[in-house]
N, C-alpha and C positions, 0 to 999 in steps of 0.2 A: 444330548449336550449340544448346544449350539455355540459355534466360535463367531460370536457377534463382536465386531470391533466397533460399536457405536460410540464408545468413549474416544477413540482417537480420529483425528483429523486425517484426511486422505491427502497425499502429496499428488499433486497433479502436475509437477514439473518432472520432466524428463532427464533426470540427472544421473542415471547409471552409466552414461556414456561419459562422463567427466574424467574418471581416473584412466581409463584408456586413452582418451584425448590428450591428457597432460603426458602421459608415458610416451606416446607417439611423438609429440612435439619436441620433448627433451631428448628422446632417442635419436631424433634427426638432426637435431643441433649437435650432439655430442658425436654423431657418427661423421657429419661433415667436418666438424673441428678435427677429430682424428685423421681423417682422410687427407686434409689439408696439411696437417703436421707430418704426415707419412709415417704414423706409428706402426710399429709391428702388429700383427695379427691378433697374438695372445693379449696385448696391451689393450687393443681396441676393443676386444670381446670383453675384457674386465670393466673397463671404462663404461662401455655400453650397458653391461649387466647392473653396475652399480648405479648409473643413470637411471635405468629404468625403474630400480628398486625405489630410490628416492623419490621419483616423479609418480610413482604408483601411491606412495604414502602421503605426498602433497595433494595428489587429486583425490585421495579419499577424505581427507581433512576438508578441503573446499567443498567436496560433495555434502558432506556432513554439515557443514556451515550454511551452504545454501538450502538444504532440506530443513534445517532447524528454523531458518529465517522464514521459509515459506510456511511451516507449521505454527509460527507464531504470529504471523501477519494477519490482522483482520483487515478485510477490505472494505467494511463499513467505516473505517476510521477516513476513507478517502473520499467517501460520498454520503451527503446529509440524508438525501432519501432516496429511493429507487427511481425517481423522476429525474435525478441527475444523469442517469446513464443515457448516452446519446445512441440512438438507433441508426443503424447504417441506412442511407436512403438510396432507391433504386431510379432507373430511368422512368418507371411508372408512377413514382410518386411526384414528379415535376410537372 
């Protein structure tokens, strides 16, 4: 038996880093706000945990939206024919 995924489009975006990036940004903001307000350590940890959890969910949602958009996008809609693609010129071509 072969596990052929020829029916599925391949996702070529590197979106697996989006949820951790959202978590890191949200956690940093929450940490700075809690430190500026001089919150006790237990409160700071609870707020930070809740913030990381919420931003992990938001990051996963954004990742799935970006992945779904990439899976359904047809690049042929942007070009009329393959000749429309512009090739990069080098100094040898001039």
